N, C-alpha and C positions, 0 to 999 in steps of 0.2 A: 644610609639605609638603601638597599637595592630596590629598584622599581620592579614591580611585578610585570613580567612579560605578557603582552597582550597577544592572543591568538589572532593571526591575520584573517581578514575577511575571506570567505570562500572564493570569491572572484579572484582575489590576490593569489590564493593558493593555486587555483587552476591556471592562472596566467604564468605563475612560476613554473608549473609543470609544462606549459607550452614552451617556455624558454628552454627548459631542460630537454624537451623533445627536440628542439632545434639544435641544441648542442650535440645531441646524440647523432644527428645527421652528419655532423663533422667528424665524429669519433668512430662510429660503427661503419663497417663496410655495407654496401648496398646488397640487396638480395631479393630473390623472387621465387615463389613457388609456382611451378608449372605442371600441367597435367601431362603425364606420360603414359602411353599405352604399352603394357608389358604382357608377356604370355606366361601364364601359370597354369599348370595341370591341363595343358591343351586349350585353355580358354584365354581370350584377350580381356584384360581388365585395365582400368585406369587408376593410377595412383598419383599422389602429389609428390614431386621431387623438388628439392631446394637447389638453387644455383646462385652463386655470388655474381654480382654485377656492380657497376659504378653507382655510387650514391649521388644524390643531388642535395648538397648542403643548403639549408634554409637560413635566410638572414632576415630581410625586411618582411618575410612571409609571416612572422609571428604577429604582425599587426593586421594582416588580411585573414588570419586564421578564424577570427570571429565571424567575418562575413561568410567565408566558405563553410564554417561550422553550422551557421544558420541555414545555409542552402542544403547541407547534408542532412540535418535533422529537422527540416521544415515541417514535415508531417507530424512529428511528435510534439514540436513546439506549439503548433496550432491546436493540436489535440489537448494539450495541457491548458491553454488559454480558454478554449471553449468550455471545457468541463469546469474550470475554476469560476468562470463567469456564471455558468448555469447554477452551480451550487450556492453561489453568493445570493442569487435571486431567491432560491428556495429558503436559505437560512434567514433571510430578511423577514420572512413571513412568521418566524417564531414557531413554525410547525414542529420542528424537531424538539423544541422545548416542551411543547404541548404533549408530544408523544412520550417523552421521558416522564413527565409529571403524571400522565394517565397510567403509565406502566407501574409507577411506584404506588399509586392509589389502588390499583388492581391487586398488586402483590400483598398489600397490607390486609386485604380481605381474607387472605389465607389463614389468618389467626383464628378464624371461626371454626376451622376444621381441627378437631382434637388430634387426629393422627399426624397431620402436618405439624401441629404445634409441638408434638413430642419429638419429631425429627429436628425441630429447630427452625422456626419461621425466619429468624434473622439469617441463618445459614443459607436457606433457600433463596431469600431475598438477595443476599450478596451474590450468590452464584448466578441467579437469573439476570441481575443487572450487569455483571461482568460478561456473561454470555452475549447479551444484547450489544454491548459496546465492542466486544470481540468480533461479532458478526459484522458490525459497521466497519471495523478496521480491516477485516478480511475481504470484504466485498468492494468497498469504495475508498479504502485507505483513510478512514477517519483519523485525524491527528490534531491539527490546529483547532478543530471544532471542540475538542475536549476541554479547552480552556474555559469556554462558555458554560460547560456543564459542571465545572468544579464548584461554582457558586450554589448549585443545587444539591449535588451529591455529598459534598463535605458537611454541610449543616445536617443533612439527613443522617450521616454516619455519627455525628456528635450526639444528635437526639436519640439515636439507638444505643448510646452508651459506648461508642468506639472513639477513635481519634481521627485527625485529619489525614494521617497516612492511610488508614483504612479507606477513607473516602476517595483519595487519589488512586489507591489501588483498584477500587471498584470501577473507576472511570478511565483514567489515563493508562494505568498498567494493563487493564483489560483490552483497551484499544490497541496498545502496543503488542500484546500477545496475538491479537488478530492480525495486525500489520505484519508481524514476523512470520506467522503461519498462513499468510494470505492465499486465498484460492481464486479470487476473481478481481483482485485489486488492479485496476488499469494503470495506476501510477507506478507500480513496481513490477508485478508479474507481466502485465500487458506490455510495458515498455521493454523490459529485459528480454522477453520471448520474441518481441518484434525485432530487436537488434540482433538476436541470435538466430533469426530466420526459422523460428519454431512455430507450429500452429498455436494460435492464441488460446491461452488457458489450457493447453494440453498438460497431461500428467495430473489431471484433476483428482483422481482417486487417491493417489499417494499424498498429495498435498492436503486433502481432506483428513486423511489419517494423521498426518503431522499436526494439523490444526487441533485435532481432538486431544492428542497427547500433550501438546504445549499448553493447552487450556487447562487440562487436568492438573498439571504441575503448578501453573501460575495461580489458579483459583485455590488449590490446596494451600499454597504458601500464604495467600492473603487471609484465608479462613483461619489458619493456625495463629497468625498474628492477631486477628480480630478476637479470637477466643482468649488469647493472653491478655489483651488490653481490657476486655470486658470483665475479666476476673480480677485484674490488678491494674486499674487505670493509671496509677502513678508510675508504672513501669514503661509507659509509652515514652519514646524518645522525644516526643513533642508535647508532653503533658503541660508544660508551662506556656508554650506558644498557643496551645488550644484554648487558653483562657479567653482569648479574643472571641472564639466561636461560642464558648459556653455563655459568655455575657450577652452575646448577640441574640441567642435564642433561635427562634425559627428563622429560616432564610428569608431574605428580603428580595425575592424575585419579582421581576416586573409583572404587574397585573395585566393579563392578556384579555382583551375583549373578544369573546367568541361571537362570530357572526358568519352568515353565508350570503354574500352578495349575489345578485342576479348573474354577474359575470362568471361566477363559479359554475352555476347550472348551465350557462351557455357553453362554457369550456367542456363540461362533462358530455353534453349531447354531441358537440362537434367531434370530440375524440372518439366517442362511441360509434358515430356514423362512419368515421374513417376506418376504425377497426373492423366494422361489419363488412366494409368493402374488401378489406384484406382477407377476411374469412372466406369470401366468395372465391377469390383468386388463389388462395393458399389454404385450402381446408385441411391438408395433411402436411406434416413436416417430418423429415427424416433426421432424428437427433443422433449425434455422434458423441459418445462419451468414451474417450480413449479409443480402443479398437472395437467397441460395441456400438451397435446401431439399432434404433427402433423408430418406426413410423407411427406418429401420434398426431391427434388434432390439437397441436400446441397453440396455434393462434386463436382458434375458437375458445380453447380453455382459458387463455390469457384474457380474451375479450369478456368472457363470462365472469371472471374474477373482478375485472374492472367494473363491469356493469353492476354487479351486486354490491361490492364494497364502496363503489363510488356513491351510490344512492345512500347507503348507510352512513357514510362519513359526511356527506353534504347535509344530511338531516341534523347532524351534531354541530359542525362548524367547518368553514373553509380550511381551517388548519389541518383537520383530520383528512380532508380531501387531498391536500398537498402531500400528506404522508402516504395516502393511497397512490398518488401519482408516482412517488418515489418507489414504493413497493412494486407497482406494475412496471415501472421502468427497469428495475432490476430483473423482473421476470422476463421481459422482452429482450433484455441484454443477454440472458442465458439462452433464450430461444434463438436469437440472432447469431450468437457465437457458435453454439453447438449444432444449429440446424442450417445456417446459411453462410457459415464461414466469415462472419463479420470481422472487420479489422478496425483500426483506429478511426478511420473516417466515419464509418457507420455508427460506431459507439459514441463518438463526439457529437454526431448529428442527433442521436437519440437523447443524450443528456441535454443538449442545447434546446431541443423541443420541450423537454421536461421543464427546464428553467423558464422558458417563455410562457408555457401554459400555467405554471405555478404563479408567475407574476400576474397574469390575466385573472386567474381565479381569486387572487387577493385584491382585485379591483384596482390594480396599478395601471396607470395610463402608459402609452408607449414611451414617453419621455422618461418616466420613472424606471421602467424596466430597462431601458438603455443605460441609464445612470448606474443602476445596480449591477448590470452586467459588466460595465466598464470598471466599477469598483472592484468586482471580483477578479477581473483580468489584471488590474493593478496589484491586487494582493498576491497573486500567484506569478506575477511577472518575473520575480526573482528566480523561481524554479525554471521558467521557460528560458530565461537568459543564460542560466548556468548550463542548461542542456546544449544550447548553441555554442557557448564558449568551450565546453568540454569536447564537443564535436571537433573543435579546432585542433585539439591535441592529435586526434587520429589523422586529420588532414595533413598536419605537419609531418607526421611519421610516414604517411603514405606518399606524399609528394617528395619526401626525401628518400623514399624507397628503402627504408630501414625497418619497416614494421614486420616484414616477413623474416628479416634477420633476427629480430627480437624473439619472434615466435620460434624460430629454429633453435636459437641459443637456449631458450627456456625448455624446449622439448628435449634438447640434449642433456640439460642439467637435471631435469625432473623425470625424464622418461624411465629411469631405473628405480624410481621410488615405489612404484606400484600404484594401482588405481586409488586405493583407500588413502594412502599418504598424499597423493597428488591433489585429490579433491579436498582433503583436510587443509593443505597449504593454501589452496584457493580461498577456503573459508576464512582462514586466518588473515589473508591479505584483505579480503572484503571487510572484515571486522576492524582491522587497523585503519583502513581508509575511512570508515564510517565515523571514527573518532574526530577526524578533522573536516570531513565533508558529510554532514548528516543527511543531505538531500538524496533520497533514493533515486529520483529521476536523474540527477547529476551523476551518481555513481554508475548507474546503468549505462548512460551515454559514454562514460569514461572507460569502464572496464569490460563491458560485454563484447564490443567489437574486437578486443584483443583476446579475452578469455575463451570466447566461443570457438574461433578457429584453432586456438591452442589446444582445446580439449579434443578436437578431431585428431591432432597429431599424436596424442598420447592415449588414444582410444578410450576416452571418457565421454559418455553421453552429454550433449549440450544441455540437456534438461538438468543433469546433475550440477553443471556449472551455474545454471540459473538458480538452483536450490542453494548452492553455496553463497551466491549473491544475496538471495532472499534472507537467509539466516544471518549472514554477516551484516546486512543492512538493518535488520529488524530489532535484534535484541539490545544492542548497545544504545539505541535511541532513548532508552529509559534511564541512562546513566551519564551519557556524555554531556559535559557542560557547554559544548558548542551547539547543542540543540536549543533553538529559540523556543520551541514548544514546551520542552521540559522546564526551562527557566521561567516561562510564563505561567505554567501550571503551579510550580512551587511558589511563585510570587503571589498568586491569587489565594493559594491554600495556606500561606504564611508558614511554610516549612523551610527551614535553613537547608541549603544545599548539602552541607557536610552531614547533617542528620539523615537526610534522604539517602545519601551514599551508604551510610552505616546500615540502613534498613534494606536497600535494594541490592547491595553487593553480593550477599549470599545467593539471592535469586538469580543474579546475573551469572554467577559461576555455574549454578545448576543448569540454566538455560543454554549457556555456551557449550557445556559438556554434552547436554542433550542434543544440541545441534550437530555435534560430531557424530553421535550415535545414529541420528536420523539420516545422515548423509551416507552412511555405510551401505544400506540397501540400494541406494541409487546407482552404485557401481558394482554391486555384487549380485543383485537379483534382477530377474526379468520383469520389470514393472511396466505397466501400461503407460505409454508416452515417453519412456526413458530409453528408447532404442538408440543405438549408435548413429543411425542414419535418419533419425526422426525429422531433421531439418530439410531433408531432400524430398519429403513427401509432398 
């Protein structure tokens, strides 16, 4: 009997690629793009011209590639570690759990309204829950966190007369839709645009449009399935497996003790005082959204929101105050990026401060906060390590002086395909890579330094290249067996992988085709943030 082949670890795959890159330095001729000044229509313009030169074959350098890769990607690596640690501190407070439960309790009150009841309270409930998780996926890349919510949402779906697949769709699939249509996700869009030398979160308007379309399709798919299961429960693919949940009854979630320690009030007044100082020095902010600008009192507005909702949440529980901190952090993230051109250092600092204050608000001492932060960095260390290792691939190709040769050969082979075909091929490449390397940060570090300059050569906006990465990275996370998050979610929900594939496969086909269609305007229309020279601004 033949043994089932095991898929190599992501680190192994990337190291194999490093070795392949080193081999390429022995096979491919060296080359370099240089700026040449030429005269056209009586004007001097600069253009990139390729010239062959001697390559520098790499040998022992495959072992130093990790070190150089860490040096090359040091900013992004620290960014990942700081955000990972901060969110771990916040998650330890169970504040997100409280927020989800409160949201569910609120939506159930809609049954009192006759008009809403006629529309279908359950349909509204499912759509609202999915939109909430999708926003989390789009804004800060919720992924692993969905595993914790399965234990809440799946029993809810069972009690509503649906199945565990519906529950996973409401939580995991919704976050996946948001992740794929991300608008402010620092782990994918932020990193990819940074590596492509694009203004952070530029192209916001079209991304928002894509997010809406993707969610309409995904939510409709889940609602159709939910309606089918509600009408004929035995037709569910997991009807037998769901016996576990039916016997279990109501969810056995952890009993959370609601309280507001003095440290939470101290934190509130300290942050409020700091924000008031900023209001004095920065009363007005010029916000830039694409090519549009508006001068508004954004910091005073953010401060007012914090002051009001901070008091309201503290009167209920410190858990709700931590949720307020998260919401205000996202507000100031938007203000900072669009009003003050913040990049990864400022964003990491903002989230780091959020994590520290969240820990203090929950009455954690400095030692506990430090331990939680280190636990968070340990949890996300794999993503940080793979970014450094993937950076070593580019180091090998650059030191071997063959990366420009690769770009030149690709441009020669794809240059005649046309813009639509070229961006579609990029999308396919990103989708295939995602099957074996599910980490969005790793794929960004691996592909964007090559794809971004290549897009310049074939006259495709770098923003379109980032969108191809975004869709290629996002959709297949919901089906690839190499995704630890997917396997974890299915394990908690008691759903066999093969039955999940049977359910999700049609949606994957629809979303992948939709991705192709949404990429077409990025190379055929004049969209804000999608100019050919956006990276030079």
